C-alpha positions, 0 to 999 in steps of 0.5 A: 885404739885406746887413749892412754891419757884416759887410763893413766896419769893425773886425770885418772887419779882425779876420776878415781877420787870422784868415782867413789862419792858419785857411785855412793850417791847413785847406787845401781847406776849402769856402767854405760851411764857412769862412763857417760857421766865422766866423759869416758868409756865403759872399758876405762871405767871398768879399769878404774873400778878394778883399781878401786877394788883394791883400795881401803883402810890400812890392813887391806883385808876384805874387812877394810877394802871397799866392796864393789859390784859391777859384773852385771853391768850395774855398779854399787859400792859399799864400805867406802865411808872414808872417800864418800864425800866429794873431794874439795879444793884447798885454799891455795888451789882456790886462790890460784883459780881466782887469780887465773880467772881475774887475769882471764876476765881481762883477756876475753870479750865474749859476754857468755864467757864473762858471765861464766867467769863471774859466776865461778868467781862468785862461787869461789869467793864464797869459799875463801871469803870476800875479804881475800877476794877483794885483797886479790882483785885490788892488788894490781890497782894498788900497785899501779897507784904506788908506782904512780906516786913513786914516779912523781917522787923520782921526777921531783926528787921528793922524800917519801915515807914507805911501809915496807915488808922485807922477806929477808928479815920477815919484818915490816918497817917504816922508812924515809927514802929519797926515790932515785929510779924505777927499773925492772929486772927479771920481770920484777919492778924495783925502786932505787932510793937513798934510805935514811934508816940504813944511811945508804942506797937501797933497792925495794921491790914495788910489790912489797911496798905496803903504803906511801905517805908524803914526807915534808922533811927535806931528804938529801944524800949525804956527801961521801955516801958510796953509790954501791953500784946502783944499790948492788954489792959485788961478792966473790964466790968460790964454788966448792961442790954442788956447782949446779945448785950454787949457780942456780941459787945465785942466778948464775949461768949453769955451764954443763959442757964446759970442762974448763969452767972456773969455780971462782966467780962473782955476782951482784946482789941487792942484799948481802943478808940474802947472800949470807943466807944462801951460803948458809943454806948450801952447807959448805958448797960455796964460800964468800971470798969478798967483801971481807965484811960479808965473808965474816958475817957467814963465819959469825953466823956459822959459829952461832949455829954450831954453838946452838947445836953443841948446847942443844946436844950437850 
């Protein structure tokens, strides 16, 4: 019985890409040795070679296709310059491997496995640079330190100055805050605080706080400041089309089998700018009914976008 996984799917694609440089460096290798080198069988390798026979540069005439010979049981390849070099990992793939290995390192106790992990990390670090590796491996301790400082500030009601990266505005700002509470939602840690910059309650993701410094100035919450439901704002939505996309974008329950489902709903958001952006990205599939200020923000941003389009096409 043949193994379908050996001849199909992503594993086979990877083997096809690796076969070309390997054969180029081992011209005349026997079909059996080639199969052993790739932990496969001669039958599967023969299928791969037949596939490679039809690969080459655009034009796909005999002049552009790779030339393979393996009928005699020994494999040679010609005209394969474009794929002669071994494939390499991309930067994102390397960083993902480093993160995975760092996590795995804390889960195993075998000395042999730990040594292999350390060797792999050293090789991968050389590819992306030690600086990036150090930033990745110190991210968790840094977050632990920030969490500890914030917890103390919450307990003692002490003001802090934080350096914060906002993905909504794609900017870094310094804010004087009075930390009130740390909570977790959807496996993400947040800080609820009164922000002097915005003069209101705000929530901040802990992993986007870049630095913290003590602030000697007293920080109090002005009387009459609305609590804003623990930093959240409730917005009312009317779903016009693409219901599933809208519900998924706002983190709402997707109701597939409910024929009586209500297309008017509400959702709590931590940042109305984010909600406005989501509504704009949905292209008319959803509208904000309330609060009026947020609904007006959508209308104003849509008008500006339309004006820019009309000017650009005039």
